[in-house]
Predicted model as a PDB file, atoms N, CA, C, CB and O in Angstrom, pLDDT in the B-factor column:
MODEL        1                                                                  
ATOM      1  N   MET A   1     135.993 130.171 120.093  1.00 53.00           N  
ATOM      2  CA  MET A   1     135.134 129.023 120.237  1.00 53.00           C  
ATOM      3  C   MET A   1     135.074 128.635 121.705  1.00 53.00           C  
ATOM      4  CB  MET A   1     135.628 127.851 119.371  1.00 53.00           C  
ATOM      5  O   MET A   1     136.079 128.656 122.416  1.00 53.00           O  
ATOM      6  N   GLU A   2     133.901 128.289 122.129  1.00 73.00           N  
ATOM      7  CA  GLU A   2     133.735 127.984 123.538  1.00 73.00           C  
ATOM      8  C   GLU A   2     134.137 126.555 123.885  1.00 73.00           C  
ATOM      9  CB  GLU A   2     132.313 128.220 123.940  1.00 73.00           C  
ATOM     10  O   GLU A   2     134.788 126.316 124.902  1.00 73.00           O  
ATOM     11  N   GLN A   3     133.748 125.612 123.041  1.00 79.00           N  
ATOM     12  CA  GLN A   3     134.026 124.213 123.358  1.00 79.00           C  
ATOM     13  C   GLN A   3     134.646 123.524 122.147  1.00 79.00           C  
ATOM     14  CB  GLN A   3     132.734 123.481 123.800  1.00 79.00           C  
ATOM     15  O   GLN A   3     133.923 122.959 121.327  1.00 79.00           O  
ATOM     16  N   PRO A   4     135.952 123.560 122.024  1.00 82.00           N  
ATOM     17  CA  PRO A   4     136.582 122.933 120.859  1.00 82.00           C  
ATOM     18  C   PRO A   4     136.401 121.419 120.813  1.00 82.00           C  
ATOM     19  CB  PRO A   4     138.049 123.256 120.844  1.00 82.00           C  
ATOM     20  O   PRO A   4     136.376 120.839 119.727  1.00 82.00           O  
ATOM     21  N   VAL A   5     136.275 120.774 121.956  1.00 86.00           N  
ATOM     22  CA  VAL A   5     136.073 119.329 121.972  1.00 86.00           C  
ATOM     23  C   VAL A   5     134.719 118.985 121.362  1.00 86.00           C  
ATOM     24  CB  VAL A   5     136.174 118.778 123.409  1.00 86.00           C  
ATOM     25  O   VAL A   5     134.587 117.999 120.638  1.00 86.00           O  
ATOM     26  N   GLY A   6     133.719 119.802 121.661  1.00 86.00           N  
ATOM     27  CA  GLY A   6     132.392 119.590 121.091  1.00 86.00           C  
ATOM     28  C   GLY A   6     132.404 119.721 119.581  1.00 86.00           C  
ATOM     29  O   GLY A   6     131.716 118.976 118.883  1.00 86.00           O  
ATOM     30  N   LEU A   7     133.187 120.670 119.072  1.00 86.00           N  
ATOM     31  CA  LEU A   7     133.302 120.844 117.629  1.00 86.00           C  
ATOM     32  C   LEU A   7     133.957 119.619 116.991  1.00 86.00           C  
ATOM     33  CB  LEU A   7     134.108 122.113 117.303  1.00 86.00           C  
ATOM     34  O   LEU A   7     133.510 119.153 115.943  1.00 86.00           O  
ATOM     35  N   VAL A   8     134.988 119.110 117.602  1.00 88.00           N  
ATOM     36  CA  VAL A   8     135.678 117.931 117.065  1.00 88.00           C  
ATOM     37  C   VAL A   8     134.736 116.729 117.051  1.00 88.00           C  
ATOM     38  CB  VAL A   8     136.945 117.612 117.898  1.00 88.00           C  
ATOM     39  O   VAL A   8     134.682 115.989 116.070  1.00 88.00           O  
ATOM     40  N   ILE A   9     134.003 116.540 118.132  1.00 90.00           N  
ATOM     41  CA  ILE A   9     133.064 115.416 118.214  1.00 90.00           C  
ATOM     42  C   ILE A   9     131.963 115.564 117.173  1.00 90.00           C  
ATOM     43  CB  ILE A   9     132.451 115.319 119.627  1.00 90.00           C  
ATOM     44  O   ILE A   9     131.582 114.588 116.527  1.00 90.00           O  
ATOM     45  N   ALA A  10     131.452 116.778 117.008  1.00 90.00           N  
ATOM     46  CA  ALA A  10     130.380 117.002 116.041  1.00 90.00           C  
ATOM     47  C   ALA A  10     130.860 116.778 114.615  1.00 90.00           C  
ATOM     48  CB  ALA A  10     129.825 118.412 116.184  1.00 90.00           C  
ATOM     49  O   ALA A  10     130.159 116.153 113.819  1.00 90.00           O  
ATOM     50  N   VAL A  11     132.039 117.277 114.282  1.00 90.00           N  
ATOM     51  CA  VAL A  11     132.576 117.087 112.929  1.00 90.00           C  
ATOM     52  C   VAL A  11     132.807 115.600 112.662  1.00 90.00           C  
ATOM     53  CB  VAL A  11     133.898 117.881 112.745  1.00 90.00           C  
ATOM     54  O   VAL A  11     132.509 115.115 111.571  1.00 90.00           O  
ATOM     55  N   ASP A  12     133.328 114.888 113.632  1.00 91.00           N  
ATOM     56  CA  ASP A  12     133.553 113.455 113.471  1.00 91.00           C  
ATOM     57  C   ASP A  12     132.227 112.716 113.272  1.00 91.00           C  
ATOM     58  CB  ASP A  12     134.301 112.889 114.693  1.00 91.00           C  
ATOM     59  O   ASP A  12     132.139 111.828 112.424  1.00 91.00           O  
ATOM     60  N   ALA A  13     131.211 113.069 114.031  1.00 92.00           N  
ATOM     61  CA  ALA A  13     129.904 112.411 113.898  1.00 92.00           C  
ATOM     62  C   ALA A  13     129.287 112.690 112.531  1.00 92.00           C  
ATOM     63  CB  ALA A  13     128.950 112.879 115.010  1.00 92.00           C  
ATOM     64  O   ALA A  13     128.735 111.782 111.909  1.00 92.00           O  
ATOM     65  N   VAL A  14     129.372 113.923 112.058  1.00 90.00           N  
ATOM     66  CA  VAL A  14     128.817 114.272 110.753  1.00 90.00           C  
ATOM     67  C   VAL A  14     129.580 113.547 109.645  1.00 90.00           C  
ATOM     68  CB  VAL A  14     128.865 115.801 110.531  1.00 90.00           C  
ATOM     69  O   VAL A  14     128.975 113.056 108.693  1.00 90.00           O  
ATOM     70  N   THR A  15     130.893 113.480 109.766  1.00 88.00           N  
ATOM     71  CA  THR A  15     131.698 112.794 108.759  1.00 88.00           C  
ATOM     72  C   THR A  15     131.336 111.313 108.696  1.00 88.00           C  
ATOM     73  CB  THR A  15     133.196 112.963 109.060  1.00 88.00           C  
ATOM     74  O   THR A  15     131.196 110.759 107.605  1.00 88.00           O  
ATOM     75  N   ARG A  16     131.183 110.665 109.850  1.00 86.00           N  
ATOM     76  CA  ARG A  16     130.793 109.258 109.860  1.00 86.00           C  
ATOM     77  C   ARG A  16     129.400 109.062 109.271  1.00 86.00           C  
ATOM     78  CB  ARG A  16     130.839 108.707 111.283  1.00 86.00           C  
ATOM     79  O   ARG A  16     129.146 108.084 108.568  1.00 86.00           O  
ATOM     80  N   HIS A  17     128.501 110.002 109.563  1.00 86.00           N  
ATOM     81  CA  HIS A  17     127.136 109.909 109.036  1.00 86.00           C  
ATOM     82  C   HIS A  17     127.134 110.048 107.510  1.00 86.00           C  
ATOM     83  CB  HIS A  17     126.237 110.994 109.673  1.00 86.00           C  
ATOM     84  O   HIS A  17     126.474 109.276 106.816  1.00 86.00           O  
ATOM     85  N   VAL A  18     127.861 111.017 107.001  1.00 83.00           N  
ATOM     86  CA  VAL A  18     127.910 111.234 105.561  1.00 83.00           C  
ATOM     87  C   VAL A  18     128.581 110.063 104.860  1.00 83.00           C  
ATOM     88  CB  VAL A  18     128.647 112.534 105.240  1.00 83.00           C  
ATOM     89  O   VAL A  18     128.108 109.618 103.814  1.00 83.00           O  
ATOM     90  N   ASN A  19     129.660 109.564 105.412  1.00 79.00           N  
ATOM     91  CA  ASN A  19     130.371 108.449 104.790  1.00 79.00           C  
ATOM     92  C   ASN A  19     129.589 107.143 104.863  1.00 79.00           C  
ATOM     93  CB  ASN A  19     131.719 108.269 105.446  1.00 79.00           C  
ATOM     94  O   ASN A  19     129.845 106.232 104.075  1.00 79.00           O  
ATOM     95  N   SER A  20     128.656 107.034 105.779  1.00 76.00           N  
ATOM     96  CA  SER A  20     127.904 105.789 105.896  1.00 76.00           C  
ATOM     97  C   SER A  20     126.914 105.628 104.747  1.00 76.00           C  
ATOM     98  CB  SER A  20     127.168 105.740 107.230  1.00 76.00           C  
ATOM     99  O   SER A  20     126.448 104.519 104.487  1.00 76.00           O  
ATOM    100  N   ALA A  21     126.585 106.722 104.055  1.00 73.00           N  
ATOM    101  CA  ALA A  21     125.646 106.650 102.943  1.00 73.00           C  
ATOM    102  C   ALA A  21     126.347 106.329 101.622  1.00 73.00           C  
ATOM    103  CB  ALA A  21     124.887 107.961 102.821  1.00 73.00           C  
ATOM    104  O   ALA A  21     125.680 106.184 100.597  1.00 73.00           O  
ATOM    105  N   ARG A  22     127.646 106.217 101.626  1.00 72.00           N  
ATOM    106  CA  ARG A  22     128.385 105.928 100.397  1.00 72.00           C  
ATOM    107  C   ARG A  22     128.179 104.474  99.996  1.00 72.00           C  
ATOM    108  CB  ARG A  22     129.890 106.229 100.576  1.00 72.00           C  
ATOM    109  O   ARG A  22     128.023 103.609 100.858  1.00 72.00           O  
ATOM    110  N   PRO A  23     128.178 104.196  98.686  1.00 76.00           N  
ATOM    111  CA  PRO A  23     127.947 102.816  98.244  1.00 76.00           C  
ATOM    112  C   PRO A  23     129.044 101.850  98.674  1.00 76.00           C  
ATOM    113  CB  PRO A  23     127.818 102.779  96.749  1.00 76.00           C  
ATOM    114  O   PRO A  23     128.787 100.652  98.785  1.00 76.00           O  
ATOM    115  N   ASP A  24     130.240 102.327  98.914  1.00 75.00           N  
ATOM    116  CA  ASP A  24     131.316 101.431  99.320  1.00 75.00           C  
ATOM    117  C   ASP A  24     131.494 101.396 100.834  1.00 75.00           C  
ATOM    118  CB  ASP A  24     132.613 101.849  98.661  1.00 75.00           C  
ATOM    119  O   ASP A  24     132.532 100.958 101.332  1.00 75.00           O  
ATOM    120  N   ALA A  25     130.496 101.850 101.553  1.00 66.00           N  
ATOM    121  CA  ALA A  25     130.579 101.846 103.014  1.00 66.00           C  
ATOM    122  C   ALA A  25     130.570 100.402 103.518  1.00 66.00           C  
ATOM    123  CB  ALA A  25     129.403 102.656 103.641  1.00 66.00           C  
ATOM    124  O   ALA A  25     129.913  99.547 102.924  1.00 66.00           O  
ATOM    125  N   PRO A  26     131.284 100.125 104.595  1.00 72.00           N  
ATOM    126  CA  PRO A  26     131.287  98.749 105.116  1.00 72.00           C  
ATOM    127  C   PRO A  26     129.910  98.370 105.662  1.00 72.00           C  
ATOM    128  CB  PRO A  26     132.355  98.590 106.221  1.00 72.00           C  
ATOM    129  O   PRO A  26     129.217  99.183 106.274  1.00 72.00           O  
ATOM    130  N   VAL A  27     129.545  97.142 105.428  1.00 76.00           N  
ATOM    131  CA  VAL A  27     128.245  96.640 105.872  1.00 76.00           C  
ATOM    132  C   VAL A  27     128.482  95.687 107.031  1.00 76.00           C  
ATOM    133  CB  VAL A  27     127.472  95.930 104.706  1.00 76.00           C  
ATOM    134  O   VAL A  27     129.270  94.747 106.927  1.00 76.00           O  
ATOM    135  N   HIS A  28     127.805  95.934 108.117  1.00 80.00           N  
ATOM    136  CA  HIS A  28     127.906  95.076 109.289  1.00 80.00           C  
ATOM    137  C   HIS A  28     126.598  94.305 109.415  1.00 80.00           C  
ATOM    138  CB  HIS A  28     128.205  95.906 110.587  1.00 80.00           C  
ATOM    139  O   HIS A  28     125.546  94.900 109.644  1.00 80.00           O  
ATOM    140  N   ALA A  29     126.659  93.002 109.267  1.00 84.00           N  
ATOM    141  CA  ALA A  29     125.468  92.172 109.396  1.00 84.00           C  
ATOM    142  C   ALA A  29     125.045  92.107 110.852  1.00 84.00           C  
ATOM    143  CB  ALA A  29     125.719  90.756 108.841  1.00 84.00           C  
ATOM    144  O   ALA A  29     125.874  91.962 111.750  1.00 84.00           O  
ATOM    145  N   GLU A  30     123.747  92.216 111.069  1.00 82.00           N  
ATOM    146  CA  GLU A  30     123.228  92.124 112.426  1.00 82.00           C  
ATOM    147  C   GLU A  30     123.150  90.660 112.825  1.00 82.00           C  
ATOM    148  CB  GLU A  30     121.839  92.805 112.543  1.00 82.00           C  
ATOM    149  O   GLU A  30     122.745  89.824 112.017  1.00 82.00           O  
ATOM    150  N   PRO A  31     123.525  90.338 114.037  1.00 84.00           N  
ATOM    151  CA  PRO A  31     123.423  88.940 114.468  1.00 84.00           C  
ATOM    152  C   PRO A  31     121.952  88.539 114.590  1.00 84.00           C  
ATOM    153  CB  PRO A  31     124.160  88.724 115.822  1.00 84.00           C  
ATOM    154  O   PRO A  31     121.107  89.390 114.869  1.00 84.00           O  
ATOM    155  N   PRO A  32     121.636  87.272 114.387  1.00 83.00           N  
ATOM    156  CA  PRO A  32     120.232  86.849 114.498  1.00 83.00           C  
ATOM    157  C   PRO A  32     119.738  87.031 115.932  1.00 83.00           C  
ATOM    158  CB  PRO A  32     120.066  85.370 114.057  1.00 83.00           C  
ATOM    159  O   PRO A  32     120.444  86.750 116.900  1.00 83.00           O  
ATOM    160  N   ARG A  33     118.517  87.505 116.028  1.00 80.00           N  
ATOM    161  CA  ARG A  33     117.942  87.747 117.353  1.00 80.00           C  
ATOM    162  C   ARG A  33     117.350  86.457 117.901  1.00 80.00           C  
ATOM    163  CB  ARG A  33     116.862  88.855 117.295  1.00 80.00           C  
ATOM    164  O   ARG A  33     116.716  85.691 117.175  1.00 80.00           O  
ATOM    165  N   THR A  34     117.562  86.233 119.162  1.00 78.00           N  
ATOM    166  CA  THR A  34     116.988  85.062 119.803  1.00 78.00           C  
ATOM    167  C   THR A  34     115.613  85.420 120.345  1.00 78.00           C  
ATOM    168  CB  THR A  34     117.910  84.534 120.932  1.00 78.00           C  
ATOM    169  O   THR A  34     115.369  86.556 120.751  1.00 78.00           O  
ATOM    170  N   ALA A  35     114.737  84.459 120.347  1.00 78.00           N  
ATOM    171  CA  ALA A  35     113.392  84.684 120.880  1.00 78.00           C  
ATOM    172  C   ALA A  35     113.486  84.815 122.392  1.00 78.00           C  
ATOM    173  CB  ALA A  35     112.421  83.527 120.479  1.00 78.00           C  
ATOM    174  O   ALA A  35     113.849  83.871 123.094  1.00 78.00           O  
ATOM    175  N   ARG A  36     113.154  85.991 122.871  1.00 81.00           N  
ATOM    176  CA  ARG A  36     113.219  86.225 124.310  1.00 81.00           C  
ATOM    177  C   ARG A  36     111.814  86.195 124.884  1.00 81.00           C  
ATOM    178  CB  ARG A  36     113.912  87.575 124.627  1.00 81.00           C  
ATOM    179  O   ARG A  36     110.870  86.723 124.295  1.00 81.00           O  
ATOM    180  N   LEU A  37     111.699  85.585 126.012  1.00 86.00           N  
ATOM    181  CA  LEU A  37     110.455  85.559 126.767  1.00 86.00           C  
ATOM    182  C   LEU A  37     109.286  85.002 125.960  1.00 86.00           C  
ATOM    183  CB  LEU A  37     110.124  86.945 127.247  1.00 86.00           C  
ATOM    184  O   LEU A  37     108.166  85.498 126.086  1.00 86.00           O  
ATOM    185  N   ALA A  38     109.520  83.987 125.138  1.00 86.00           N  
ATOM    186  CA  ALA A  38     108.453  83.419 124.311  1.00 86.00           C  
ATOM    187  C   ALA A  38     107.368  82.796 125.185  1.00 86.00           C  
ATOM    188  CB  ALA A  38     109.024  82.367 123.340  1.00 86.00           C  
ATOM    189  O   ALA A  38     106.180  82.967 124.913  1.00 86.00           O  
ATOM    190  N   ALA A  39     107.764  82.080 126.223  1.00 88.00           N  
ATOM    191  CA  ALA A  39     106.773  81.452 127.104  1.00 88.00           C  
ATOM    192  C   ALA A  39     105.951  82.506 127.834  1.00 88.00           C  
ATOM    193  CB  ALA A  39     107.463  80.527 128.120  1.00 88.00           C  
ATOM    194  O   ALA A  39     104.742  82.348 128.004  1.00 88.00           O  
ATOM    195  N   SER A  40     106.598  83.568 128.261  1.00 90.00           N  
ATOM    196  CA  SER A  40     105.874  84.633 128.961  1.00 90.00           C  
ATOM    197  C   SER A  40     104.882  85.326 128.035  1.00 90.00           C  
ATOM    198  CB  SER A  40     106.858  85.659 129.536  1.00 90.00           C  
ATOM    199  O   SER A  40     103.778  85.679 128.450  1.00 90.00           O  
ATOM    200  N   ARG A  41     105.280  85.519 126.774  1.00 90.00           N  
ATOM    201  CA  ARG A  41     104.360  86.145 125.819  1.00 90.00           C  
ATOM    202  C   ARG A  41     103.145  85.272 125.573  1.00 90.00           C  
ATOM    203  CB  ARG A  41     105.071  86.427 124.498  1.00 90.00           C  
ATOM    204  O   ARG A  41     102.023  85.773 125.493  1.00 90.00           O  
ATOM    205  N   ARG A  42     103.364  83.943 125.450  1.00 92.00           N  
ATOM    206  CA  ARG A  42     102.229  83.038 125.246  1.00 92.00           C  
ATOM    207  C   ARG A  42     101.315  83.028 126.460  1.00 92.00           C  
ATOM    208  CB  ARG A  42     102.720  81.618 124.950  1.00 92.00           C  
ATOM    209  O   ARG A  42     100.093  83.010 126.314  1.00 92.00           O  
ATOM    210  N   LEU A  43     101.887  83.039 127.641  1.00 93.00           N  
ATOM    211  CA  LEU A  43     101.102  83.047 128.872  1.00 93.00           C  
ATOM    212  C   LEU A  43     100.288  84.334 128.975  1.00 93.00           C  
ATOM    213  CB  LEU A  43     102.018  82.892 130.101  1.00 93.00           C  
ATOM    214  O   LEU A  43      99.106  84.297 129.317  1.00 93.00           O  
ATOM    215  N   ALA A  44     100.916  85.471 128.682  1.00 94.00           N  
ATOM    216  CA  ALA A  44     100.207  86.753 128.736  1.00 94.00           C  
ATOM    217  C   ALA A  44      99.118  86.811 127.678  1.00 94.00           C  
ATOM    218  CB  ALA A  44     101.185  87.921 128.550  1.00 94.00           C  
ATOM    219  O   ALA A  44      98.036  87.336 127.941  1.00 94.00           O  
ATOM    220  N   ALA A  45      99.379  86.284 126.490  1.00 95.00           N  
ATOM    221  CA  ALA A  45      98.362  86.288 125.426  1.00 95.00           C  
ATOM    222  C   ALA A  45      97.159  85.450 125.831  1.00 95.00           C  
ATOM    223  CB  ALA A  45      98.955  85.757 124.103  1.00 95.00           C  
ATOM    224  O   ALA A  45      96.018  85.844 125.588  1.00 95.00           O  
ATOM    225  N   GLY A  46      97.402  84.307 126.442  1.00 95.00           N  
ATOM    226  CA  GLY A  46      96.295  83.467 126.898  1.00 95.00           C  
ATOM    227  C   GLY A  46      95.487  84.143 127.989  1.00 95.00           C  
ATOM    228  O   GLY A  46      94.258  84.075 127.988  1.00 95.00           O  
ATOM    229  N   ALA A  47      96.168  84.791 128.916  1.00 96.00           N  
ATOM    230  CA  ALA A  47      95.457  85.489 129.994  1.00 96.00           C  
ATOM    231  C   ALA A  47      94.624  86.650 129.442  1.00 96.00           C  
ATOM    232  CB  ALA A  47      96.458  86.010 131.047  1.00 96.00           C  
ATOM    233  O   ALA A  47      93.491  86.865 129.871  1.00 96.00           O  
ATOM    234  N   LEU A  48      95.190  87.393 128.492  1.00 95.00           N  
ATOM    235  CA  LEU A  48      94.431  88.491 127.895  1.00 95.00           C  
ATOM    236  C   LEU A  48      93.245  87.987 127.091  1.00 95.00           C  
ATOM    237  CB  LEU A  48      95.330  89.330 127.010  1.00 95.00           C  
ATOM    238  O   LEU A  48      92.194  88.628 127.072  1.00 95.00           O  
ATOM    239  N   ARG A  49      93.400  86.847 126.426  1.00 93.00           N  
ATOM    240  CA  ARG A  49      92.293  86.278 125.655  1.00 93.00           C  
ATOM    241  C   ARG A  49      91.162  85.861 126.592  1.00 93.00           C  
ATOM    242  CB  ARG A  49      92.773  85.068 124.818  1.00 93.00           C  
ATOM    243  O   ARG A  49      89.994  86.124 126.307  1.00 93.00           O  
ATOM    244  N   ARG A  50      91.507  85.205 127.723  1.00 92.00           N  
ATOM    245  CA  ARG A  50      90.480  84.805 128.692  1.00 92.00           C  
ATOM    246  C   ARG A  50      89.788  86.028 129.286  1.00 92.00           C  
ATOM    247  CB  ARG A  50      91.100  83.951 129.813  1.00 92.00           C  
ATOM    248  O   ARG A  50      88.572  86.029 129.479  1.00 92.00           O  
ATOM    249  N   LEU A  51      90.569  87.071 129.577  1.00 92.00           N  
ATOM    250  CA  LEU A  51      89.984  88.295 130.121  1.00 92.00           C  
ATOM    251  C   LEU A  51      89.046  88.944 129.112  1.00 92.00           C  
ATOM    252  CB  LEU A  51      91.084  89.281 130.529  1.00 92.00           C  
ATOM    253  O   LEU A  51      87.970  89.417 129.478  1.00 92.00           O  
ATOM    254  N   ALA A  52      89.444  88.970 127.853  1.00 90.00           N  
ATOM    255  CA  ALA A  52      88.591  89.547 126.815  1.00 90.00           C  
ATOM    256  C   ALA A  52      87.305  88.750 126.663  1.00 90.00           C  
ATOM    257  CB  ALA A  52      89.336  89.604 125.478  1.00 90.00           C  
ATOM    258  O   ALA A  52      86.245  89.333 126.436  1.00 90.00           O  
ATOM    259  N   ASP A  53      87.376  87.432 126.782  1.00 86.00           N  
ATOM    260  CA  ASP A  53      86.167  86.611 126.689  1.00 86.00           C  
ATOM    261  C   ASP A  53      85.229  86.856 127.857  1.00 86.00           C  
ATOM    262  CB  ASP A  53      86.533  85.137 126.626  1.00 86.00           C  
ATOM    263  O   ASP A  53      84.011  86.769 127.700  1.00 86.00           O  
ATOM    264  N   GLN A  54      85.782  87.163 129.031  1.00 87.00           N  
ATOM    265  CA  GLN A  54      84.928  87.453 130.184  1.00 87.00           C  
ATOM    266  C   GLN A  54      84.306  88.843 130.083  1.00 87.00           C  
ATOM    267  CB  GLN A  54      85.730  87.335 131.479  1.00 87.00           C  
ATOM    268  O   GLN A  54      83.149  89.038 130.456  1.00 87.00           O  
ATOM    269  N   ILE A  55      85.065  89.795 129.585  1.00 87.00           N  
ATOM    270  CA  ILE A  55      84.557  91.163 129.499  1.00 87.00           C  
ATOM    271  C   ILE A  55      83.528  91.295 128.388  1.00 87.00           C  
ATOM    272  CB  ILE A  55      85.704  92.147 129.270  1.00 87.00           C  
ATOM    273  O   ILE A  55      82.498  91.945 128.569  1.00 87.00           O  
ATOM    274  N   GLN A  56      83.796  90.685 127.242  1.00 83.00           N  
ATOM    275  CA  GLN A  56      82.895  90.782 126.111  1.00 83.00           C  
ATOM    276  C   GLN A  56      82.525  89.372 125.669  1.00 83.00           C  
ATOM    277  CB  GLN A  56      83.537  91.589 124.946  1.00 83.00           C  
ATOM    278  O   GLN A  56      83.161  88.817 124.773  1.00 83.00           O  
ATOM    279  N   PRO A  57      81.489  88.781 126.296  1.00 69.00           N  
ATOM    280  CA  PRO A  57      81.123  87.413 125.957  1.00 69.00           C  
ATOM    281  C   PRO A  57      80.493  87.349 124.560  1.00 69.00           C  
ATOM    282  CB  PRO A  57      80.153  86.843 127.009  1.00 69.00           C  
ATOM    283  O   PRO A  57      80.122  88.371 123.983  1.00 69.00           O  
ATOM    284  N   ALA A  58      80.384  86.139 124.040  1.00 68.00           N  
ATOM    285  CA  ALA A  58      79.788  85.938 122.716  1.00 68.00           C  
ATOM    286  C   ALA A  58      78.313  86.320 122.761  1.00 68.00           C  
ATOM    287  CB  ALA A  58      79.958  84.464 122.243  1.00 68.00           C  
ATOM    288  O   ALA A  58      77.665  86.133 123.790  1.00 68.00           O  
ATOM    289  N   PRO A  59      77.773  86.849 121.670  1.00 69.00           N  
ATOM    290  CA  PRO A  59      76.355  87.241 121.655  1.00 69.00           C  
ATOM    291  C   PRO A  59      75.449  86.015 121.749  1.00 69.00           C  
ATOM    292  CB  PRO A  59      76.029  88.041 120.377  1.00 69.00           C  
ATOM    293  O   PRO A  59      75.854  84.904 121.405  1.00 69.00           O  
ATOM    294  N   LEU A  60      74.228  86.227 122.215  1.00 64.00           N  
ATOM    295  CA  LEU A  60      73.254  85.147 122.315  1.00 64.00           C  
ATOM    296  C   LEU A  60      72.853  84.704 120.924  1.00 64.00           C  
ATOM    297  CB  LEU A  60      72.015  85.588 123.125  1.00 64.00           C  
ATOM    298  O   LEU A  60      72.997  85.449 119.955  1.00 64.00           O  
ATOM    299  N   SER A  61      72.346  83.473 120.832  1.00 66.00           N  
ATOM    300  CA  SER A  61      71.977  82.948 119.522  1.00 66.00           C  
ATOM    301  C   SER A  61      70.751  83.661 118.957  1.00 66.00           C  
ATOM    302  CB  SER A  61      71.713  81.451 119.612  1.00 66.00           C  
ATOM    303  O   SER A  61      70.698  83.907 117.752  1.00 66.00           O  
ATOM    304  N   ALA A  62      69.764  84.000 119.789  1.00 62.00           N  
ATOM    305  CA  ALA A  62      68.568  84.704 119.317  1.00 62.00           C  
ATOM    306  C   ALA A  62      68.190  85.749 120.357  1.00 62.00           C  
ATOM    307  CB  ALA A  62      67.377  83.710 119.059  1.00 62.00           C  
ATOM    308  O   ALA A  62      68.233  85.457 121.552  1.00 62.00           O  
ATOM    309  N   PRO A  63      67.823  86.956 119.943  1.00 59.00           N  
ATOM    310  CA  PRO A  63      67.421  87.978 120.910  1.00 59.00           C  
ATOM    311  C   PRO A  63      66.104  87.595 121.569  1.00 59.00           C  
ATOM    312  CB  PRO A  63      67.296  89.353 120.228  1.00 59.00           C  
ATOM    313  O   PRO A  63      65.286  86.906 120.959  1.00 59.00           O  
ATOM    314  N   PRO A  64      65.888  88.033 122.810  1.00 59.00           N  
ATOM    315  CA  PRO A  64      64.634  87.694 123.492  1.00 59.00           C  
ATOM    316  C   PRO A  64      63.446  88.349 122.792  1.00 59.00           C  
ATOM    317  CB  PRO A  64      64.686  88.131 124.969  1.00 59.00           C  
ATOM    318  O   PRO A  64      63.564  89.434 122.223  1.00 59.00           O  
ATOM    319  N   SER A  65      62.313  87.677 122.844  1.00 63.00           N  
ATOM    320  CA  SER A  65      61.112  88.162 122.174  1.00 63.00           C  
ATOM    321  C   SER A  65      60.337  89.083 123.112  1.00 63.00           C  
ATOM    322  CB  SER A  65      60.225  86.980 121.710  1.00 63.00           C  
ATOM    323  O   SER A  65      60.264  88.834 124.315  1.00 63.00           O  
ATOM    324  N   CYS A  66      59.760  90.143 122.560  1.00 60.00           N  
ATOM    325  CA  CYS A  66      58.964  91.093 123.342  1.00 60.00           C  
ATOM    326  C   CYS A  66      57.491  90.981 123.021  1.00 60.00           C  
ATOM    327  CB  CYS A  66      59.436  92.513 123.092  1.00 60.00           C  
ATOM    328  O   CYS A  66      56.719  91.875 123.367  1.00 60.00           O  
ATOM    329  N   ALA A  67      57.083  89.915 122.372  1.00 58.00           N  
ATOM    330  CA  ALA A  67      55.692  89.789 121.915  1.00 58.00           C  
ATOM    331  C   ALA A  67      54.698  89.755 123.075  1.00 58.00           C  
ATOM    332  CB  ALA A  67      55.534  88.531 121.074  1.00 58.00           C  
ATOM    333  O   ALA A  67      53.624  90.350 122.986  1.00 58.00           O  
ATOM    334  N   GLY A  68      55.045  89.066 124.158  1.00 57.00           N  
ATOM    335  CA  GLY A  68      54.087  88.936 125.255  1.00 57.00           C  
ATOM    336  C   GLY A  68      54.186  90.051 126.275  1.00 57.00           C  
ATOM    337  O   GLY A  68      53.339  90.114 127.167  1.00 57.00           O  
ATOM    338  N   ASN A  69      55.158  90.926 126.199  1.00 58.00           N  
ATOM    339  CA  ASN A  69      55.366  91.955 127.190  1.00 58.00           C  
ATOM    340  C   ASN A  69      54.864  93.290 126.645  1.00 58.00           C  
ATOM    341  CB  ASN A  69      56.853  92.043 127.584  1.00 58.00           C  
ATOM    342  O   ASN A  69      55.511  93.895 125.791  1.00 58.00           O  
ATOM    343  N   ILE A  70      53.730  93.745 127.129  1.00 59.00           N  
ATOM    344  CA  ILE A  70      53.103  94.975 126.629  1.00 59.00           C  
ATOM    345  C   ILE A  70      53.813  96.213 127.159  1.00 59.00           C  
ATOM    346  CB  ILE A  70      51.622  95.019 127.020  1.00 59.00           C  
ATOM    347  O   ILE A  70      53.913  97.217 126.454  1.00 59.00           O  
ATOM    348  N   ARG A  71      54.313  96.152 128.405  1.00 60.00           N  
ATOM    349  CA  ARG A  71      54.900  97.341 129.035  1.00 60.00           C  
ATOM    350  C   ARG A  71      56.380  97.533 128.719  1.00 60.00           C  
ATOM    351  CB  ARG A  71      54.723  97.263 130.523  1.00 60.00           C  
ATOM    352  O   ARG A  71      56.970  98.501 129.199  1.00 60.00           O  
ATOM    353  N   ALA A  72      56.981  96.692 127.966  1.00 54.00           N  
ATOM    354  CA  ALA A  72      58.406  96.816 127.666  1.00 54.00           C  
ATOM    355  C   ALA A  72      58.647  98.032 126.763  1.00 54.00           C  
ATOM    356  CB  ALA A  72      58.937  95.521 126.991  1.00 54.00           C  
ATOM    357  O   ALA A  72      58.025  98.155 125.707  1.00 54.00           O  
ATOM    358  N   ARG A  73      59.527  98.908 127.169  1.00 58.00           N  
ATOM    359  CA  ARG A  73      59.821 100.120 126.396  1.00 58.00           C  
ATOM    360  C   ARG A  73      60.846  99.885 125.288  1.00 58.00           C  
ATOM    361  CB  ARG A  73      60.322 101.208 127.321  1.00 58.00           C  
ATOM    362  O   ARG A  73      60.845 100.604 124.289  1.00 58.00           O  
ATOM    363  N   ALA A  74      61.707  98.905 125.447  1.00 56.00           N  
ATOM    364  CA  ALA A  74      62.766  98.654 124.476  1.00 56.00           C  
ATOM    365  C   ALA A  74      62.250  97.943 123.242  1.00 56.00           C  
ATOM    366  CB  ALA A  74      63.868  97.841 125.105  1.00 56.00           C  
ATOM    367  O   ALA A  74      62.953  97.887 122.233  1.00 56.00           O  
ATOM    368  N   CYS A  75      61.050  97.402 123.291  1.00 52.00           N  
ATOM    369  CA  CYS A  75      60.530  96.624 122.147  1.00 52.00           C  
ATOM    370  C   CYS A  75      59.864  97.496 121.100  1.00 52.00           C  
ATOM    371  CB  CYS A  75      59.539  95.584 122.629  1.00 52.00           C  
ATOM    372  O   CYS A  75      59.382  96.987 120.088  1.00 52.00           O  
TER     373      CYS A  75                                                      
ENDMDL                                                                          
END                                                                             
């Protein structure tokens, strides 16, 4: 064997992995997560919303009429 330490580490990792799926395995509760950077997220969301409103403005209430324009190609 070339690396006996690697074999020991691998066997230990596999054993821990297999034993973790057992029904009597110890359960470690995760601590509650604190809200991080909440103010920064709100600030970034507001800036992105304003940018989106500038890039894609609301549509006009009524499309322009082409009735009087004879040379208009889009009508």
